[in-house]
C-alpha positions in Angstrom: 0.0 0.0 0.0 1.5 3.4 -0.9 2.3 6.0 1.7 -0.5 8.5 2.6 0.6 12.1 1.6 -1.6 14.4 3.6 -2.0 18.1 2.6 0.4 19.8 5.1 0.6 23.2 3.3 1.0 25.9 5.9 2.4 23.8 8.7 5.6 25.1 10.0 6.6 22.5 12.6 6.6 18.8 12.8 3.8 18.9 15.4 1.6 20.9 12.9 2.4 18.5 10.1 1.5 15.5 12.2 -1.7 17.1 13.3 -2.7 17.5 9.7 -1.7 13.9 9.0 -3.6 12.6 12.1 -6.8 14.2 10.5 -6.8 11.3 8.1 -8.8 8.5 9.9 -6.5 5.7 8.5 -3.4 7.5 10.1 -4.8 8.5 13.4 -5.0 5.1 15.1 -1.0 4.6 14.8 -0.1 8.2 15.2 -2.0 8.7 18.4 0.4 6.0 19.9 3.7 7.0 18.4 3.6 10.8 18.1 3.8 11.6 21.8 7.4 10.2 22.3 8.4 11.7 19.0 7.3 15.2 20.3 9.8 14.8 23.2 12.5 13.8 20.8 12.0 17.1 18.8 14.4 18.7 21.3 17.1 16.9 19.4 18.2 18.0 15.8 19.0 15.5 13.0 22.6 15.3 14.4 21.5 14.6 17.9 22.3 18.1 19.2 20.1 19.8 21.6 17.8 22.6 20.4 15.2 24.8 21.9 14.1 26.3 18.4 13.8 25.1 15.0 16.0 26.4 12.3 14.7 28.0 9.1 16.2 29.2 5.9 15.8 32.9 5.2 13.3 33.5 8.0 13.6 34.4 11.7 16.4 35.9 13.6 19.5 35.6 11.6 22.2 33.4 13.2 25.6 32.1 12.2 26.8 28.5 12.8 29.9 26.5 12.1 29.6 23.3 10.0 31.3 20.0 10.4 33.8 21.3 7.7 34.6 24.3 10.0 33.1 26.8 7.7 30.5 29.3 8.8 26.9 29.1 7.5 23.8 31.3 8.1 20.4 30.4 9.2 17.3 31.8 10.9 15.9 30.9 14.3 12.4 29.3 13.6 9.7 28.6 16.1 10.2 27.4 19.5 10.2 23.5 19.9 7.3 22.1 21.9 8.5 18.9 23.5 5.4 18.3 25.5 2.9 15.5 25.1 0.5 13.1 26.5 1.1 9.3 26.4 -1.8 7.0 25.4 -2.5 6.2 29.1 -3.0 9.9 29.9 0.4 10.6 31.5 1.5 14.1 30.6 5.2 15.3 30.1 6.8 18.6 29.4 10.1 17.4 27.9 12.2 14.4 27.1 13.5 14.2 30.8 9.8 13.9 32.0 9.0 11.3 29.3 12.0 9.1 30.5 10.7 9.3 34.0 7.3 8.2 32.9 8.6 5.4 30.9 11.1 3.9 33.4 8.2 3.5 35.8 7.5 0.3 34.0 10.8 -1.4 34.0 9.2 -4.7 33.2 7.7 -3.4 29.9 11.0 -1.8 29.0 12.9 -5.1 29.6 10.3 -7.0 27.5 10.6 -4.6 24.6 14.4 -4.7 24.8 14.4 -8.5 24.9 12.0 -8.6 22.0 14.2 -6.2 19.9 17.4 -8.1 20.8 15.8 -11.4 19.8 14.7 -10.0 16.4 18.2 -8.7 15.9 19.9 -11.8 17.1 17.7 -14.3 15.0 16.9 -12.0 12.1 13.2 -13.0 12.3 10.1 -11.5 13.8 8.7 -12.5 17.1 5.6 -14.6 16.5 2.7 -15.3 18.8 4.1 -18.6 19.7 7.5 -17.0 20.7 5.9 -14.8 23.4 6.2 -17.3 26.2 10.1 -17.6 25.6 10.3 -13.8 25.8 8.3 -13.8 29.1 10.4 -16.5 30.5 13.6 -14.5 29.7 12.0 -11.4 31.3 10.9 -13.3 34.4 14.4 -14.9 34.8 16.0 -11.5 34.9 13.6 -9.7 37.1 15.3 -10.2 40.4 18.6 -8.9 38.9 17.1 -5.7 37.5 16.9 -6.7 33.9 20.6 -6.0 33.2 21.4 -5.8 29.5 24.2 -8.4 29.9 22.0 -10.8 31.6 19.2 -10.4 29.0 21.7 -11.1 26.3 23.0 -14.2 28.0 19.4 -15.5 28.4 18.7 -14.7 24.8 21.6 -16.7 23.4 20.9 -19.6 25.8 17.2 -19.8 24.7 15.8 -22.4 22.4 14.4 -19.6 20.3 17.8 -18.3 19.6 19.4 -21.7 19.1 16.8 -23.1 16.9 15.5 -20.2 14.8 
């Protein structure tokens, strides 16, 4: 199925573009779940540097930057980044630090997701419904030790799922 291209004319920020995208019923269900965390991450530019404002070309307060090549370049300061959001369960956050605090409250869910992703990477195959008990067994095994990454990896490579997939 081809990607949906909403009419985003007039939108100046990622948040505004996504709001227009969510107006399409077929897009709203997924974007309601994934957009909030993305809003918090808007505080980071494409290179991972911190930003409080977007950059624009030709508009906004003129600024001078230094590129990776050591040469100066000019840009304009765009709108202020709004990193706030609300998770699907209703928890609100104002920035990426608050989002992290909200997410870390459920360390079991984080461990489960990390285990799933590591298993996918390790086996090169998606996790199927029948694989879920193995993932739960690994997560349960490592609960008392705080779900350490090294322990999760050791449990993954010793699992039948890893050894037989």
